[in-house]
N, C-alpha and C positions, 0 to 999 in steps of 0.2 A: 603663891605667887605665881601667874602665870609669865612664862620667861621665852620671848622669841628672839633667837639671834640668827646672823647671817654667817654662814660656814665659812670659815676662811683657811687658809694653810698656817702652819705654826711658823712660817717666815714672812707671812705677809706684814705689810706696814700697819696695816690698821690691826689693832689688837682687842678683842673684846674685854668686858668684865663677867665675872661670875655674878650669880643671884645675890651671893652674901654680899660681894663687895658693892653691888648696887644698892642693896638695903643700908650697909654701912655708910655709905655717902648720903642718902636720903634721911637717916637717921642725924647725922651730923648736921643737915640743913635745916631739919625741921622738929628735931627732938627725938629722944629715945622710945616716944610711943608710935612714932609714925609707922604706918604700914601701906606696903606697897601691894595693889592689886594685880596689876600685870607692868612688865617692861618689854618693850618692843624696839630692837635694833632697826633704826631706819638706813637706807641706803641713800644713794645719791652724792653724799660728800667723799673725799678722796684723801682727807686728812686728820680731822678730828672723828672719834667714834661717837654716834649720836644715839640717845633713846628717846621714846616716848612712853613716859612713866604715868601711869594711872594711880593716884593714892586714895586712900580710904575716907580721907576727910576733906578732900578738895573736889569740887564738881567738875573743874576742868584739868586737863591732864598738864604735864610739864616737861619740858624737854632737858634731859642732861646730856650735856657735851663732854666729852672727856678727850684731854690733849694726849699726844703720842708721849711715850716715855722721854726722858730729857736724851738719853743716849741715841734716840732714833731720829733726832731732829736735826737738820742742817743748821750750820751757823748763820746762814741766810734767811732762815726761818724759824729763828729761835724764839720760843716764848711767844707765839702769836695770840693764845688764848689770852694771855696778859695785856697784849697790844689791843685786843678787842675790848677787854675790860676797860683800860685806861681811855681809850675812844669813845667811850658811851657820852661823857658831858660834852665833848666837841660834837657830836652828832646829833645834839639837840634839834636842830631845824628839821631832821626827819623822824623824831622819836615816836610819833604816832604810827608809823611804819614798820618799827622795830620791835623785837621780843623785850619785855623787860627782864632784867636780870635779878633772880630772887635769891640767890646764894651763889657764891664763889669761894673756893679753897684752893689756895697757891702755896699752902704748905707740905702738901704731898704726904701728909702724917696718915692719911686713910687708906689711900691706894697706892701711895708712890708716884703719883701723876697729879696734873692740875685739872681742875674741874668747875664747871659753871651749869648752874641751873637757871633756865629761863621760861618765861610764859611760853604757851603754846600759841602759834600765829595760825588763825583760821586762813583757809584758801587753799588753792591747790598750786602745786610747784609747776612755774610757768613751762620748763621743758614737757610736761605732761599735758598741758592744756593748750598753750598757743596754737598749736599745729591744726586744732579743731576750729579754729576760727578762719574764715575766708582771707585770703592772701591781702585783699585792699582794706583789710582792717588791721592789720599788721603795724604799719603806720602809727596807729593811735599809741601801741604800747612802746614804741621808739619814742615817741613825743615824751610821754611820761618818765621814761629812762633818762632822757636829756633834762626834764624839769629837775629830777632827782639829783641828778650829777651836779648839776649848775648850783644847786643849793649847797652840796656839801662843799664844792670847789669854792665858795663865796666865804668860808671859813678860813681864817688866817692863823697862823700858828706861831710859837715861838722860836724855832729853829727849823733847819731842812734835817729829813731824815726820820728815824722811826720815832711813831707817837711817846714811845717810853724812854728814847734816847739810846745810844748817846746822840746828841744833837750836834749840828754842823753849823756854823757860821755863814758858810757859802753853799750853793746849790751843787757846785763842782765836786766839792769835798765828800757830799752825802751819795754823788752818782758814782764818783771812781770807787769809793769805800763799798758800796752795794757791788759793784761789777767783780771787785776783788773778791769779796765773800762768796759770791756764787762760783767763781774760777776755782777757789780753795775747796768748795763743796763738790765741786764737778771731778777735781782732782783726787779727793777723797774716795770716791766711786771709782777710781782707776781708769777715769776717763781723760781724755786729752783736754786742757783748757786754755791750749796757746791762742786760739782765736779770741776768746774772751779777756786774756789778757792784753792782747793788741786792742782791743776796743777801749780798756781801761786805759792805756797809754794814750790813745787817740781822745779820750776825754779829759785825760788830765793835759795835753797839749791844748786842747781846746776850752780850756778852763774860762777864759775871758768870754766865749761864747754863752757856755751854760750859765755863766755868772750874770748874763743879761737877765735873768730869772731872780727878781729880788725878793719877792715876797713869797714866804712859803705859805702854801695853800693846803687843804688838807684833801688827801687822794683817798678815793675809796679802796683802792687796791687790787680788787678783781670783781668788781661789780659787773654783773651782766646777766642773761636770761636766768642761770642756774641758780643766782642767790634772790630770785624774786617770787613771790606767790600772787598767783590771780585770783580774783573775785569772780563769782558767778555774775557775768553781766553780758548785754548783748555784743559790747565790743571788749578786747583785753584791758583789763582794768587791774593795775598791781596795787594789792592791798598789802604787801609785806616785803620786806627786805631783810636778808638773812645774813649771816656769816661774814660780819665787817672785821676780819682778824688781820687782814693785811693793810690796813690803813697806814700811811704816812705822810709826811710833809715834803712839799715840792711843788713842782711844775705840773698845773694840771694836766699838759700834754702828756705826761710820762704816765698817766693812769692807764690800767687796765681798760677802762672802760671807753677811753678815746680811740685806744688802738682798734677796739673791735667794732666802735661805731663807724670806722673808716675802712674795715676789712673788706665790704662788698658793697657794691652799688645796687642796693635792693629796698626793702622797706624801711632798713635801718637808717637811711640818710634823713630821715624824719627826725631823727635824734637831734640834728642840726638847727631844726625849726625853732626848738623850744629852747637849747642849749646856747644858742648863737653860733656864728661862723668866725672862727678865729681868723685873723690876718695871716695871710701865706707869705712868709718871709724866707730869704736864704739861711739865715740863722736858725729859724723855727725848723725848716726843713732838716738842717744839721742836725740839731739835737733829737729830732725824733727818730733818727737812723741811730743815735747812741741809745736811745730808750727801747729801740726796737731790739738791738742785741741784749739789753740787760732781759726783756720779755723773754727771748729765745733761749737765753741761758737758764733762767728760772722753768722753762717748758723742758729744757733738756733734763733737768734734774728730776722734775715729776715724770717724765716718761720713763726715765731709768727705775725710779722708783716701782712704777706700775708694769715694769718689765717689757715696755713697748721699744724694743730695740731699733725698728724701722724708723720710730718717730726721733729716736736719739741719733740716729745716722743722718738723716733729713736736716736735722737742725745745724749740722755743720755746713750745708749747702747753703742754708739760709742765711747764716751769720756771715758767710763769706760775700754774699751778696749786699749784706749791709755794710761791712767794711768796705768793700768796693764803692759803694754810695758815698761813703764817709770821705773817701779819699777823691771823690769826683766833685764834693760840695765845696770842697777847700780850695 
């Protein structure tokens, strides 16, 4: 087996597999006679560990994704791979853009971690290719992003909150629970989470405003450029969507994708040409401030995990601004 790994420190969050572990996983999925010609660890992601696997008996490569050990996962990010697996039937409207699940094992009997094998999507990661196109063509990319997001958001579900549960009857319950879980995770890292707890209390006090959202919609979780593949074409053309492991049920405005679409007044404004332009209301603006705190809390955790101390510190200033805006909106 040709074996190519990314060198990481022993205390890095992402931890790779040995060649023997990879072979054990492949034979669990495809039978005892399966042979691995090569395994190459892929970069780009910051959560799961991912390999491109070439098998002797298959013409196309497959992708092995391995979840972090359970003890390394935050409570607010628990079992994301299982959430992605459970989301597949709900993501049927964009199935033609997504990899197919070929095998999955959540028993942890083989390597002590969840893992999933998917088909290999052709194309080039958008962060590597999008910048090579003229700026005036980037709007085409973001219009496609708007179309994909709108199709996902049109799917309604059985409850608010994680796709795998626990589900909540009210949107306010899902939001408050999520904020408090993130706060607990921040505190477990030895960081101050008082600002996030204030946001959770504000969300609880404003439950009536949050509960104006009455229909749970499927949220992509973190769909943006890093989760897309581009085809070889005269203009940026999305041919694949990856890593839908943070899906949940809620208000479309709470989706990371919506946050990023509004982040700058540049080519990304074309997103709303295809998605549509949601009505601007005082209640909607207030809810978006709550959602932004949730995003910032999740980013605080990610930055801490990556050793980005400056980013962690900056998150406190940004959350303070959102808390101030929350008070001004009421």
